[in-house]
N, C-alpha and C positions, 0 to 999 in steps of 0.2 A: 362100813368105813368109807368116808369120802377121801379122795386123794387130792382134793383142792383145799390145801391147808394153808393158813396164813399166820396163825398165832401159835406160840409154843404150847401153852396150856397143859403141859405134862404129856403131850402126845408122843408115843414112842417113835414116830417118824422124825421127830426133832431132837430127841434125847440121844446124844452121842454115846452114852453108856448103855442104853437099852438095845437089845437085839433089833436089827432092822425088821420091820413088819413084813409079813408075806402078803402079797396082793393076790386074792383069789382070782382065778381065771375069768369069771364073768365080769368082775370089776375092771380087770386089765383090758378086756375086749372093749368095754364101754370107753375107758380112758383112751385107748388107741383110736377108736372110731371118732371120738371128739377131738383128737389131737391134743389131749390134756396132759401128756407126759412124754418124756424123752425115754425111749426104749434103748437099752444098751446090751448088745449081744456080746457075751464074754467068751464064746467058743472059738476054737482055733479055726483058721481059714479053711482047712480041709473039711471040717465038719459043716461049716456054713455053706461051702460049695455043694456038699452032698444033699443037704436038706433045705437050703435057702435060709433067709432071715425074715423076721417080722418086717413087713413093709415100713420103710422110714426109719428103721432102727439104725443105730450107730454101731459099727463093729469095732470093738476094742478088746482084743484077747486079754483074758484075766491077768496074765503076767505083766501087761503094760498099763493096767488101770491106774496105779499110783502115779506113774509118769504123766498119764493123760489128765488127771485131776489137778496135779501140782502146777499152779500158774507159773512157777519159775522154771519148769521143765521145758527143754527145747521141743518136745512133741506135745505140749499141752494143747488140749482141744479147745475149740472156741465155745463149746456148749456149756461146760460147767458154770453154774451160777446158782445162787441161793434162792432165786425166785422161781426155779423150775422144779418139777416133780420128776424124779428119775426112777425107772423100773429096770432093774438088772435081771438078766436071764442067762441061763446056760442050758445044758441038755435037760437036767432034771431038778434043778433048784439048789443043789448042794454048794457049788462054787458061787452061785449068785448070792446066796445068803451071806457068805463070807465076804464077798466083794462089796455088797451093800453096807455091811458093818464097817469095813475099811473106809468106804466113801464117807460114811457118817463121821468117823474119827478124823478124816481129812477136812471136814467142814461143810460138806453138802448137807443141807437141812432136810429136804423132803425126799427120802430114799426108801424104796421098797424093793422086794424081789418077787419075781413071778412064781407063784406056787405051782410046782410041777414042771416049770421050765418050758423049753421048746417042745419037749415030748407031749406035754399036756396041751399046748397050743395046737400042735398038729393033730392030736387025737380028737380035738373038738372042732376040727375043720377050719382052723384059723388060716388066714391068707398068708402067703409067703412071697418073697421077692428074691431074685438072684442077687448074690453078693457082687458088688462092684469092687474088684481088687484094689482100685485106686482110692476107695473110701475107707480102707482099714486104717484105724488109728494106732 
């Protein structure tokens, strides 16, 4: 599966009713290395402080995601846009799959969740960065 998507063509990454597709770890690592996706860490600050975050990821705790995506919200992020690919992750993938589905319903078009979450990323030796508390959305 390529995550550089441009046309609808029935792809589940674009269909707001289809479950958000999982992004296998090898593909996620390639997308991260190429800078081809926006990674969104949904874990709470305590957890991200303990393990770190995927370098370059945006920290947006799961409970704030709807406010972050909604352009009318006072805490709306500057990143959400339909021309970007989003990869949501949590510890193990459960919350990320739900958040990715919610993001699709809110209008983001190219949405995935990291298969296995941060646990899988760390187990595979993926790089981590310290959380900057000023960058939590």
